[in-house]
N, C-alpha and C positions, 0 to 999 in steps of 0.2 A: 504494500500500500504506500501511497505517497500523498502528501498534503501541503498546503500553503497556509501559513499563519501570519496575520498582520501583527507586527510588534510595535510599530510606531507610525508617525506620519508618513515616512517614506522608507520604512524598514520592513522586510518580510522574511520569515523563516521558512526555508524549504525542508521538508521532512520526508525521508525515504527509509522504508524498512528493508533491512538487508539480511533476513533470515533470523536464525537463532544461534546463541552461543552454546558452549559445551554444557551449561547448566540449564538449557532450555529457555533462557531469557531472550526476549526479542532484542535484536540489534537495530538501533535507530541511528541513522546518519543525518546530520543537520548542517545547514549552510545558510548564513544570513546574507541577504543581498540588499543593497540600497538603491533607490531610484531617485536620481537627481534631476530628472527631466520633469518640470512642473506640468507641461502640456500632457505628458503621458499619465501623470498621476490624476489628472482631471478627466481623462477619457476612460471610463470603466472597461469598455470592450477591449480597447487596445492594451490597457494595463493587464487585464486578465490573460490576453493572448501572450503578452511578453512574459508574464510570470509562469504560464504553463510551458512555454518554450524553455525557460531557464530550469524549470523542474524536470523536464524531459532530458535535458542535457546532463543535469546532475545525476539523474537515475542511470543514464547510459555510462557515465564515468564509474559509478559504483559497480554496475553489472560487468563492466569490462575490467574491473580490478585496478583502475587507474586512480581511484580516489583514496587519499590518505588523510585521515582526520588531522587537522592542524595541531590539536593538542598532543598528538603522538609523533609529530614530525620533528625528529632531531636533525641537526645540521648534517650529520654523517649520512642519514637517509636521504635528506633533500639533495645533497651533492650528487647522489646517484641519479636522481630525477633531472637535476640541472645538466649533468653530463649528457644523458641520453636525449633530452628534449630541447637542449639549447646548444651546449658547447660543441658537440660533434659536428653540427651543421653550420654554426656561426663563427667558429674560431678556426684558424689555420692549424695544420698538424703540429708544427713546432710550438706555436702559441699554446695549444691545448696541452701539449706535453709539459710545458713550463708551468701552466696553471695547475695541472694535476700534481706536479712535483711539489709546488708550494703548499697545496692543500694537504698532501700526504705528510710532508715533513714538518710543517709549522701550524697550519690552521686547524686541521682535524684533531691532532693530539690535544689541543687547547679547548676547542669549542665543540668537537664532534659529538660528545655525549649530551650536549645541551639542546633543549627545544629552541626552535627559531625565535619564538616570542619571548624567550627568557634572556636573550642576548641584548645587553644594554650598551649605550655609548661608552660608559665608564669602563666596562669590561674590555671593549675594543681598544680604548686608549691604553689601558694597563698592558694588554697583550702586545701592542706595537712597541711600547716602551721597553718591554722585557725581551724582545726578540734577540736570540743569539744563534750562532752557527751550531750545526748539528754534528760537528766532528770531534766533540769532546773537549774542545779548547775554550768553550764558554766565552767566545769573543763576540762582541756586538756585530750584528750584520751591517753592511754598508747602507748608506741612505738610499741608494738606487734599489737594492734588494727589498728594503722595507717599503718603499713606494710601490714596488711591483706586488708585494704581498697584500698591501692595502687595496690595490686595484682589483686583485683577485677576489678578496673578501667582499668588497663593495659590489662587484659584478654578481656574485652568487646571491647576496641578499636583495639586490635590485630585481632579480628574476622572481624571488619569493614575493616581493611587493606586487609586481606585474601580474602574477598568477593568483593574487588575492589570498595568499596564505598568511601573510602578516600585513599590517597597515603601514608601517614605517620602516625605512632602512636605517638600522642603528649605526651603520658605518658612515652614512651620508652626513650625520651630525658630528662626525669626528674629523678634525683638521688633518689633511694629508701630511705625512711625515716630511720634515724639512729636507729639501734637496741641497746637499753640500757638495755636489759633483761639478760645480761650475768650472773649477780649475782643472778638471779631468779632460776637458776638451782641448786637444792640441791642434793647432792650425799652422799653415805656412803663411808668412807675410808676403807682400807683393814681390819683393826681391827673390825670395825662395821659390815662388811660383814661376818667375822668369827662368831661373836656373833649372827648375824641374822640366819646363817645356823644352828647353834646349837639350837636356839629357834624354828625354823620351823620344826625340826625333830619330835616334839610332835604334829604336825598338821596332818590332813588326808593326805594320800599319794598323792592325786592329787594336793594339794596345795604345798606340798614339791617339786614336779616335776615342777609345774608351776613357783615357785620362782627360782628354779635352772636354768630353761631355760631362764627366764627373765634376769637373771644376766650373764649367760654363753654365751647367743646368742644375747642379746640386742634386743629382739623382742618387737614389739608393742603389746598392749593388744589384738587387733583384730587378729593379726597374730598368737598369741598363741592359741586363741580360734578356729582359722581356721585349726589347725593342725589335720591331720588324721594319722593313723598308717602306711598307705601306703607312707607317706612322710618321714618316718624314715628309713634310710639305715643302719642297724646294722653292716653290713660287712665293709662298708666304713667309718662308724662313722660320718655320715652327716645328716642334716635336710634340707628338701626342703620346701621353703616358696612359696606357690602357690595361697593362697586365704586368705581372712579375714572374720570375722563375726563382723558386725557393727549394730548399732541401726539405723533403718530407720524411715520413717514417721509413725505417730500414735503409736510410741513406739514399733513397731515390729522389730524383728531382721532379718538381711539380710545377705546372703552369697554373697560376692563380690570378684572380682579379686583383686590383690595386688594394693597398692596405686599408683605405677608407674611401668614402665618396669624394672627399676633397683631394685624395691622392690621384684620382682620375682627372687629368688636367692637360692643358696645352701650354707649352713653354716656347717663348720666342728665343731664338739663338742669335749670337753675334754673326754678322756677315762672314767673318773669317772662318768661323766654325762651319758654316754652311758650305763654304768653298771646300774645306777639308773633307766634308761629307760627300760632296760631289765626286771628288777625286777617288775617295775610298769606295764609293758605289761602283765606279767603273772598274776598279781593280777587283772588287767582289764579284762582279759579273764575269770577268775574264777567268777568275779562279773556278767559278761554277762551271763554265763551259769546258774548261780544261779537265775537270773531274769526270764529265760525261755520266756514264751509268754508275759510277762510284758515288755520285751525289744521291743520297738516299732520303733526304728530307723533301717531301712533296707537298706538305701542308703549310709550311711557314718559310718566310725568308728572313732569317735572323741576321741582325747586324753583326753580332759576335757569335761565331760558330766554328766548329771543327771543320776539317777538310771535307767531310761528308755532308756538311750542311746542318748537322745537329747542333743545337745550342750548347754553349759551354756548361759544364757542371757548376753549380752554385759557388763552390769554394775555389774554383780555378783562378778567378781574378785576384783573390786575396793571396793565393800562393805566389802568383806572378809578381804582385806588388811588393811582397816582402823580399823576394829574391832580387828584384830590380833595385830597390832602395839600398840593399846591402851591396850589390854589385857596383853601383855608381857612387856609393858612399855619400848619400844624402841622409839627413836626419830622418829617422823612421817615425811616421805617424800612421795610424790605422787607415785602411782604404776608406772606411766610412768617414774619416776626418776630412777627406777631400770635400765632402758635402758641407761640413762645418766651415771649411776654408772658403767655399763658394759664398756661403751666407755672410761670413765675416767681411769678405771683400766688398760685397754689396752694401753692407752697413757702413763701411768706411767711405763708400762713394756717396753716402747720403740717401740711399734708397729707402723708402718708407717700409716699416716693419710689415704692414699689410701686404705689400707687393711681394716681399721676401717670403712671407708665410704662404702665399698662393703659389709661388714658384716651387717651394719645397714640398707642397702638398700636405701641409700640416692641417689636421682636423679643425684646429682652433688657433687663433692668433695668440692665445695665452700660452700655447706650447712654444711658439717662437719667442715670446717674451721671457718665458721661464728658461729656455735653453740658451738664449743669447743676451740675457739681461745685462750681464757685466760688460759685454761689447757695446751694447746700445748706450749704456751709461757713459762709457768712454767717448763714444761718438758724440753724445749729447754735450759733454764738457768741451769737446773741440769746437762744436757748433757755437757754444756760448763764447768761446774765446774769439772766434771769427766775428761774431756780432759785437763783441766788446771793441774790437778794432774798428768796426764800422761806426759805432756810436762815438768812439773817441775822436775820429776824424770830424764828425758832425759838430762835436763840442768845440773843437779847436777853430772851426770856421765861423762860430757864432760871435 
């Protein structure tokens, strides 16, 4: 049997009987729903239809074994639901692996036994403050790792809110751990970039172009590997970022969509880089013709590929980069730091943070401000110095 009971002005209790327990007692499942649409509340027929539909859906959940009473839902049990109904389809393979590792190593040992509605902001704060490494050294985790764990915990609880299991996300009320990694970003200055460009001229053409695009467009490694010739508009001088190539489970490479909606973007390139691309395109076509039937890639025309046309493995550029910097004896920074170098060069040229954010494909300008805040502050001081010189001249002429 199933029924609907009115509990308040806009609150209704759905009741579904789900058989008997071991002692012969009826098992009743209940669910409270609220109607915020005033027009719906004033129309009896439509309201009844809506409530009957919600009751039918609730009954189907129970009969399919998908319903778990909120009062019995521990975080550990909910994480299983979260993984199957959200994470597997919405997160990338490596991201999911990282999320599950943090859940397994840090979050579930602390919160796993607790009911979702029992977790309070003060407990989350205490948990984040006490985070230590799990290698027996009892050393505090880095700020970057703490921020990642915070993100995982917030994501899990947000799904619980969306699925109406709890009303509020306790993590959302806790301030994100402070990021102390600003000085961890290493970049090349303008002089070092000039030297780098001169040294990379002696490398194979694909690595010359790869380095040029990393610096000129600030692309992520996976975005560079995901580039196809159809993404290059030689007439408009633009590059379309539509996909990435990343390392998946068991070491396989995977073609994926961009990291976020904002990551799918069109970037304008300097004319000199477009000329370099035109020359590289001609060379690429000649190499393809030379390979003939040994060219086995028929579905894509990757900018950066092996002799048979297949795209590079995701870690190949990083391996080349480390060997290259060691061979030519330039100071080593991570390949990803070329992206940071690109952003820093733009900041120093006075380009607005919003434009830089869009070029980099950040989901939010706050990411740009958080990542390059110290560089922006330095540029701001230099701008003030220039303004001071301008105002000083005006004063002297009065």
